[in-house]
N, C-alpha and C positions, 0 to 999 in steps of 0.2 A: 604528666605528674603521676608518680606511683602512689597508689592509695589503697588502703584496706579499710574496711569499716572499723572505726575506732570509737563509736559512740558519740561523736561530735556531729552536730546538726548541719543542715545545709548552709546556715548563715556563716559558720566557720569555714566551710568549703568555699563559699563565695569570697570571703575575706582572703583566704589563702590564694585563690586564683588571682585576685587583684594584686596582692603583694608579689606574686610570681611575675605577672605582666609588667609591673613597675620596676622590679629590682633584679630580675633573673633573666636578662636578655643575653644570649650568647650567639655569636655568629658561628654557625655550624658549617664547616667546609666539607668538601667531598672526602669520603673515607674517614669521617669522624662520627662519634656518637655523643649523645647528650641525654641527661636525665635530671629530674628534680625530685628530691625526697623531702618529706614533711615529718616533723616530730613535735608532739605536744609534751611540754615539760612542766611538772607541777612545782615550779619555783619562779619567782619574779624575774623580769627581764634584767634588772641591774645585777643580780647575782649570776645569772647565766652568762651575761655579757662580760662580767669580770673574768671569766675563764676563756671565752671565745676570743676576746680582743687581744689576748696575749700572744701575738705573732711570735714573740721570742721564747714562748714556753708552751708549745703545742702538747708536750708530754703531760701537761696538767690534766688533760682529759682524753688524749688520743692514745689508746693502749698499745699501738704498734710502734710508737716513737720512744726510743730509749733516751735520747738527749737531743738538744738543739743548741747550736751556736749562732747567735745573731749579734755581731759586733755593731757598735755605733748606736745612734739614736733610732728610735722607732718612727719611721716616716715613710711616705709613699716612695717606692723604689728600693727600700731596704731589702737586703738579702738575708736569708737564714740557711744554715746547713743542718739538715735533719738527718739523724742517724736512726735507722729502722732496726727493730729487734729481729733476731734471727727467726727463721720460719717463713718469712715472706720472700718472694723473688726480687729482693732489692736490698741494698745496704745503706745508700745515701741518696739524698735528694736536695738540690739547691733550689730554693723557692724565693720569689720576689713578692713583696707586698704591693698589691695593685690599688687597693682601696681600704681605708680604715675610717669609718664614719661613726664617731661616738654618739652623735645625735640621732641618727637613723638606725644605729646598731647593725651596720653592714661591714663585712670583712671579705675581701677578695684577694686571692693569691694566684700566682702562675708559676708552674714548675719550669725552670729555665734549663736545667740539666740534672744528671744523676745516673746512678746505677740501677735502672729499672726500665720498664717498657711503657711508662706513661708519658708519651711524647705530646707536646703541645697541650698539656693539661692546664685547665683554668677552672677555678671554682669560686662561687659566691655563696656566702652564708649570711642570712639576715634573721633578725629576731624581732618578734612582734608581741605586744602585750595581749593577753586574753585572760578570761576568767575560767578556771577549772575547778569544779566542785565548790564554787563560792569563794575561791581564793585566787590571788594573782598568780597567773601562769604565763608561760612563754610558748609561742608558736615559733618553731625553728624551721627554716626552709634552707636547704642546701642544694645547689645545682652545680653541674659541671659539664664540660665539653672536653673531649680527648680524642686523639688519633686512634684508629683501630689498627693494632699491630699486624704486620704480615703474618698470615697463618691463623688469625682469629677472625671471628665474625663480629658484627656490631653487637648482637645479643650477648655473646660471650664477654666482650669488653665491658659493656654496660653492667652486666651481672656482677663481674669482678669488682668494679669500682663501687657499685651500689652496696655490695657486701661490706666493703671497707668503711664506707660512709655510715651505713646502718650501725656498725659496731662502734664507730666514733660517737654517733648521736646517742646510742644507748648508754655509753659510758658518760657522756655529758649529762644525760638525764639523771643517771644514778648518782653522780657526784653532786650535781646541783640540788637535787631533791634531798640528798643527805645533808648538805649544808643548809638548805632551807628549813629542815626540821630543827637543826641546831639553833637557827635564828629565832624560831617560834617558841623555843623553850624559855619559860619564865620562872624565876626563882619563887619559892613559896615560903611563908613564915610558919614556923612550928609553934 
């Protein structure tokens, strides 16, 4: 687990470790790398989940996605075609929904093909309630496993994927927290 001191106590770290043990198990093969990232978001789980669970609309919070086409019903095994904004070493990615659990707030996807170097990529994102500064917040945990491309090291591959996920999680936090502030706004009488 990648971690930096963020002002959260050891109880939060113990809880995060337990969630990771329970929900973020990846079979890591030879020549693969894996990592787990944690983000604390100052918005309640239902609000954050309303963005994350939209397998058909990752562009709602993922800044590198320009559009997504996901025909049919949203169910396990559904495919989506993701179009990536220019500037990244990719243009498209075909991804399959592996798990969508609205009760436990867990989403898992697997990349099945595409114009990029992320072969055998699989990720799990889970959301967990916590209290941040006396208000409902969300502990977001995202983990992945991916093949290390020829010519790259495990460290280089993990660093690249982690950078993308960190950007996605920061955007998710910014959007969720912005929506959360709007939800807390109450009208006043003059």
